[in-house]
C-alpha positions in Angstrom: 171.4 165.0 83.5 169.8 167.8 81.4 170.0 169.1 77.9 169.9 172.7 76.8 170.1 174.1 73.2 173.2 176.0 72.3 176.0 174.0 73.7 178.1 174.0 76.9 177.9 177.8 77.4 174.1 177.8 77.5 174.1 174.8 79.8 176.2 176.8 82.2 174.1 179.9 82.0 170.9 177.9 82.5 172.4 176.1 85.5 173.4 179.3 87.2 170.0 180.8 86.4 168.2 177.8 88.0 170.5 177.5 91.0 170.9 181.1 92.0 167.4 182.2 91.0 164.3 180.3 92.0 166.1 177.3 93.6 168.0 179.5 96.1 164.9 181.7 96.9 162.8 178.6 97.4 165.4 177.0 99.7 165.5 180.0 101.9 161.7 180.4 101.9 161.2 176.7 102.9 163.7 177.1 105.8 161.7 180.2 106.9 158.3 178.5 106.6 159.4 175.4 108.5 161.1 177.3 111.4 163.6 174.5 112.0 161.0 171.6 112.3 162.2 168.7 110.3 158.8 167.1 109.5 157.4 170.4 108.3 160.5 171.0 106.3 160.3 167.5 104.7 156.6 167.9 103.9 157.0 171.3 102.3 159.9 170.0 100.3 158.0 166.8 99.2 155.2 169.0 97.8 157.5 171.6 96.2 159.8 169.0 94.7 156.9 167.0 93.4 155.5 170.1 91.6 159.0 170.9 90.2 159.8 167.4 89.1 156.5 166.7 87.3 154.3 169.5 86.0 157.0 172.3 86.0 159.6 170.1 84.2 157.0 169.0 81.7 156.1 172.7 81.1 159.7 173.7 80.7 160.3 170.8 78.3 157.2 171.8 76.3 158.4 175.4 75.9 161.9 174.0 75.0 163.7 175.8 77.8 165.4 172.6 78.9 165.0 168.9 78.9 166.0 166.6 81.8 167.5 163.3 80.7 166.3 161.3 83.7 162.8 160.2 84.6 160.8 162.6 86.7 160.8 160.2 89.7 164.6 160.0 89.7 164.8 163.8 89.4 162.4 164.1 92.3 164.6 161.8 94.5 167.7 163.8 93.6 166.3 167.2 94.5 164.6 165.8 97.7 167.9 164.3 98.7 169.6 167.7 98.1 167.0 169.3 100.3 167.8 166.8 103.1 171.5 167.6 102.7 170.7 171.3 102.9 168.8 170.7 106.2 171.6 168.7 107.6 174.2 171.3 106.7 172.0 174.1 108.2 171.7 172.2 111.5 175.4 171.6 111.6 176.1 175.3 111.0 173.6 176.2 113.8 175.4 173.9 116.2 178.8 175.4 115.4 177.6 179.0 115.5 174.6 179.3 117.9 172.7 182.5 117.8 172.6 184.7 120.9 169.5 186.7 121.9 171.3 189.9 120.9 171.4 188.7 117.3 169.0 190.5 114.9 167.4 188.1 112.4 
């Protein structure tokens, strides 16, 4: 799906950097901003994923950091679908482990 200079090792390093860096931080931040409201969560993700899939990917390609092998629209759909899966997983976890009023968050 993407191409990085330097072979398989650099692909792995870049994937971990993207997943456990900005992607993880943005996921948690969007959950915080939406406060559990699906429509707000979806809207924030549509905007953020659009910015990531179009101008940010083009910028990263221009600076030769990495190149995605799929069209930006397909990439947008993939990361938005991942966001919806994240939301579904979070709701399932909240049902299994409901918070009590004594919980500090």
